[in-house]
C-alpha positions as CSV (number, residue, x, y, z in Angstrom):
1,M,22.2,26.9,106.5
2,D,22.4,28.2,102.9
3,S,23.6,25.1,101.1
4,S,21.2,23.0,99.0
5,G,19.7,20.0,100.7
6,P,16.4,18.2,101.5
7,L,13.4,20.4,102.2
8,D,12.1,19.7,105.7
9,M,8.8,21.6,105.5
10,D,7.8,20.7,109.1
11,A,11.0,22.4,110.4
12,L,10.6,25.4,108.1
13,G,7.0,25.7,109.1
14,A,8.1,26.4,112.7
15,W,9.0,29.9,111.5
16,V,5.4,30.8,110.8
17,G,4.3,33.4,113.3
18,K,7.8,34.6,114.0
19,S,7.9,38.4,114.3
20,E,10.5,41.2,114.5
21,T,10.1,45.0,115.0
22,A,12.1,48.1,114.1
23,E,11.6,51.8,114.2
24,D,12.5,54.7,111.9
25,V,11.6,58.3,111.1
26,V,10.5,59.8,107.8
27,T,13.1,62.5,107.2
28,P,13.4,65.3,104.6
29,R,16.7,63.7,103.5
30,L,15.0,60.3,102.8
31,C,12.1,62.0,100.9
32,A,14.6,64.0,98.8
33,S,16.8,61.0,98.2
34,L,13.9,58.9,96.9
35,R,12.9,61.7,94.6
36,A,16.4,62.1,93.3
37,M,16.6,58.4,92.7
38,L,13.4,58.6,90.7
39,D,14.8,61.6,88.8
40,H,12.2,64.1,90.0
41,D,12.9,67.7,89.1
42,V,11.4,68.9,92.4
43,L,13.3,67.2,95.3
44,S,11.4,68.8,98.2
45,G,8.1,67.4,99.4
46,R,6.3,66.4,102.6
47,H,5.1,63.0,101.3
48,L,7.2,59.9,101.2
49,A,7.1,58.7,97.6
50,P,4.8,55.7,96.9
51,T,6.4,52.4,97.9
52,G,8.9,54.5,99.8
53,H,8.2,52.5,102.9
54,W,10.7,49.9,101.6
55,A,13.4,52.4,102.7
56,L,12.0,52.6,106.2
57,A,13.3,50.4,109.1
58,P,15.2,47.9,106.9
59,A,16.8,44.9,108.4
60,I,20.2,46.0,109.8
61,V,22.7,43.3,110.8
62,P,26.5,43.4,111.1
63,N,28.7,42.3,108.2
64,K,29.6,39.1,110.0
65,E,26.0,38.1,110.0
66,L,25.6,38.3,106.2
67,A,25.4,35.2,104.0
68,V,27.5,34.8,100.9
69,D,24.8,36.4,98.7
70,G,24.9,39.6,100.9
71,H,21.5,39.0,102.5
72,P,21.2,38.5,106.3
73,A,21.9,34.8,107.0
74,K,18.8,32.6,107.0
75,G,17.7,31.0,110.2
76,G,17.2,34.3,112.1
77,F,14.0,36.0,111.1
78,L,13.6,34.1,107.8
79,P,13.5,30.3,107.9
80,P,16.7,28.5,106.9
81,V,15.5,27.3,103.5
82,P,18.3,25.1,102.0
83,L,18.1,26.8,98.6
84,P,20.8,29.3,97.7
85,R,19.0,31.9,95.6
86,R,16.3,34.2,96.9
87,M,14.3,37.0,95.3
88,W,11.4,39.4,96.1
89,A,8.5,38.0,94.1
90,A,5.4,40.0,94.9
91,S,3.8,42.6,97.2
92,R,0.2,43.5,98.0
93,I,0.2,46.9,99.6
94,T,-2.5,48.8,101.4
95,C,-1.9,52.5,102.0
96,H,-4.0,53.4,105.1
97,R,-2.6,56.9,105.4
98,P,0.2,58.9,103.9
99,L,3.7,58.8,105.3
100,M,5.0,62.3,105.8
101,V,8.1,64.1,107.0
102,G,8.5,63.9,110.7
103,M,6.5,60.8,111.3
104,A,8.0,58.1,113.6
105,V,7.2,54.7,112.1
106,A,7.2,51.3,113.8
107,R,7.5,48.3,111.5
108,T,6.3,44.9,112.7
109,S,7.1,42.0,110.4
110,T,5.5,38.5,110.7
111,V,6.1,35.3,108.8
112,K,2.7,34.3,107.6
113,S,3.3,31.1,105.6
114,V,6.1,28.9,104.2
115,T,5.1,26.8,101.1
116,A,7.0,24.5,98.8
117,K,6.2,24.1,95.1
118,S,7.9,22.5,92.1
119,G,9.0,24.8,89.2
120,S,10.5,24.2,85.8
121,T,14.0,24.6,87.3
122,G,13.4,22.6,90.4
123,P,12.0,23.1,93.9
124,L,10.8,26.5,95.0
125,V,9.9,27.7,98.5
126,F,7.7,30.7,98.9
127,V,7.8,32.7,102.2
128,E,5.0,35.2,102.8
129,V,5.9,38.0,105.2
130,E,3.4,40.7,106.4
131,H,5.0,44.1,107.2
132,N,2.9,46.5,109.1
133,Y,4.1,50.1,109.3
134,C,2.3,52.1,112.1
135,V,2.4,55.7,113.2
136,A,1.3,56.5,116.7
137,A,0.0,52.8,116.9
138,Q,-2.3,53.4,113.9
139,P,-1.8,51.5,110.6
140,A,-0.1,53.5,107.8
141,V,1.0,50.8,105.3
142,T,0.4,47.1,105.2
143,D,2.6,45.1,102.8
144,L,2.1,41.4,102.3
145,Q,5.4,40.4,100.6
146,T,6.3,37.1,98.9
147,I,9.9,36.0,98.8
148,V,10.9,33.0,96.6
149,F,13.9,30.7,97.3
150,R,15.2,28.6,94.5
151,G,18.1,26.3,93.6
152,A,21.5,27.1,92.1
153,A,21.6,28.4,88.5
154,T,22.1,25.8,85.8
155,A,24.0,26.2,82.6
156,G,21.8,27.8,79.9
157,A,18.9,28.4,82.2
158,A,19.5,32.1,83.0
159,P,17.4,34.8,81.3
160,K,19.0,36.8,78.5
161,K,19.2,40.5,78.1
162,A,17.2,42.1,75.3
163,S,19.2,42.2,72.1
164,A,20.7,45.6,71.2
165,D,19.1,45.6,67.8
166,T,15.5,45.3,69.1
167,A,13.2,48.0,67.8
168,A,12.2,49.7,71.1
169,N,9.8,52.0,69.2
170,N,7.7,49.0,68.2
171,V,7.1,48.3,72.0
172,A,5.9,51.8,72.6
173,A,3.7,51.8,69.4
174,K,2.2,48.4,70.4
175,H,1.0,49.7,73.7
176,A,0.1,53.3,72.8
177,R,-3.6,52.9,72.9
178,E,-4.0,50.3,75.6
179,W,-1.6,52.0,78.0
180,P,-2.0,55.8,77.9
181,L,0.4,56.5,80.8
182,R,3.9,55.5,79.7
183,K,7.5,56.2,80.6
184,V,10.8,54.6,79.6
185,R,13.6,54.3,82.2
186,T,17.0,52.8,81.7
187,P,18.4,52.0,85.2
188,A,22.1,52.5,85.4
189,A,24.5,51.0,87.9
190,T,24.5,54.2,89.8
191,T,20.7,53.9,90.2
192,L,21.0,50.4,91.5
193,F,23.7,51.5,93.9
194,R,21.6,54.3,95.2
195,Y,18.5,52.1,95.8
196,S,20.6,49.5,97.5
197,G,21.9,52.2,99.8
198,L,18.5,53.7,100.5
199,T,17.0,50.3,101.4
200,F,20.2,48.9,103.1
201,N,20.0,46.0,100.6
202,S,23.3,44.3,100.3
203,H,22.2,41.5,97.9
204,R,25.2,41.2,95.6
205,I,23.3,40.6,92.3
206,H,22.6,44.3,92.3
207,Y,26.2,45.6,92.5
208,D,28.7,42.8,92.2
209,S,28.7,41.8,88.5
210,R,31.2,38.9,89.0
211,Y,28.9,37.4,91.6
212,A,25.7,38.0,89.6
213,T,27.1,36.3,86.5
214,G,29.4,33.8,88.0
215,Q,27.5,32.6,91.0
216,E,23.8,33.2,90.2
217,G,24.1,32.8,86.4
218,Y,22.6,36.1,85.3
219,A,23.6,38.0,82.2
220,D,24.4,41.1,84.1
221,L,23.5,43.1,87.3
222,I,19.8,42.7,88.2
223,V,17.5,45.7,88.8
224,H,15.8,45.2,92.2
225,G,12.3,44.0,91.9
226,P,11.1,46.7,94.3
227,L,12.9,49.3,92.3
228,V,10.9,48.3,89.2
229,A,7.8,48.5,91.4
230,C,8.8,52.0,92.5
231,F,9.1,53.1,88.9
232,L,5.7,51.7,88.1
233,A,4.0,53.3,91.1
234,D,5.7,56.6,90.2
235,V,4.0,56.6,86.8
236,V,0.6,56.7,88.5
237,A,1.7,59.1,91.2
238,Q,3.1,61.5,88.6
239,A,-0.3,61.6,87.0
240,H,-2.6,61.6,90.0
241,G,-0.5,62.8,93.0
242,D,1.8,61.3,95.7
243,D,-1.1,60.4,97.9
244,A,-3.4,59.1,95.2
245,I,-2.8,55.3,95.7
246,A,-4.9,53.4,98.2
247,E,-3.9,49.9,97.2
248,I,-1.3,48.6,94.9
249,S,0.1,45.1,94.1
250,F,3.0,43.8,92.0
251,R,4.1,40.5,90.7
252,A,7.6,40.0,89.3
253,Q,7.7,37.9,86.2
254,A,11.2,38.2,84.7
255,P,14.4,39.9,85.8
256,A,15.3,43.4,84.6
257,F,18.9,44.1,83.7
258,V,21.1,47.1,84.3
259,D,21.5,49.5,81.3
260,C,18.4,48.0,79.6
261,A,15.3,50.0,78.9
262,L,12.2,49.4,80.9
263,H,8.9,50.4,79.4
264,L,6.6,51.4,82.3
265,L,3.0,51.3,81.3
266,A,-0.2,52.2,83.2
267,R,-3.9,52.7,82.5
268,V,-6.5,54.1,84.9
269,D,-10.2,53.2,84.7
270,G,-12.1,55.2,87.2
271,K,-10.7,54.3,90.6
272,T,-8.7,51.2,89.5
273,F,-5.5,50.9,87.5
274,K,-3.3,48.3,85.8
275,L,0.4,48.3,85.5
276,M,3.0,46.5,83.3
277,A,6.8,46.8,82.9
278,T,8.3,45.3,79.8
279,S,11.8,45.0,78.3
280,D,12.7,46.2,74.8
281,D,11.9,42.8,73.4
282,G,8.4,42.9,74.8
283,L,9.0,40.5,77.7
284,T,6.8,41.3,80.7
285,V,9.1,42.0,83.6
286,M,6.4,42.9,86.1
287,S,2.6,43.3,86.3
288,G,0.5,45.1,88.8
289,E,-2.8,46.7,89.7
290,G,-4.3,48.9,92.3
291,K,-7.0,51.4,93.4
292,L,-7.0,55.2,93.8
293,R,-8.4,57.0,96.8
């Protein structure tokens, strides 16, 4: 049931504890594809890129089981929240061991909680899902992920793209001292398409501009939240190594749009680090933090 309606939290709460499992293998092609998507000059490597587990064992369902938004229909693994829009909101990730080429990975996902809140645009439902990726029955990655469901877009409520005349250099100058690790990326439609393919994510806001603007009220195609997180993690990995990250967490704060610059900022203090992604107009798109090994 994807149409808006009353929230029966007792019924939705029945999904807490529901689990599903899937298996996959870390292949050279997957590692090379992720590196290409991140624009690495060296495409070979034994390690899966940080946050690359999102491309392992994705939910795979037939076309006939997709909802109008392109996601698998609710009421299967995820509860049938009667709110039409859903987005990845946050992840808290623990990297127990590196994922490397040749490893067979088993993913077990469990619904941990279903919570209703009231936001400025109406009711929200947060679903926490814990994903455990194991190799030979031993933990490799644990990812506690938060998904938010919200009501239909209302006129004038959608976030706007940064204006073309914004002085991007001012953003870089503002953060030069506080954030010594910096990179600017401008995700193109091809980047979004590649990431959707790598993660088997058919959410239409990432490739169908008519749907994104007409049905969900966005100004343009939306960059996947996990893709922004991949970019942020890569800033740290490029400076400290593919296997440097022991823990990392992200919180999405605003949408990022296709063909708009993302300022990816990081600072490391001993074994801890902070992360931030901003748009050209200085709006915080995502924040994060973590620990190095």
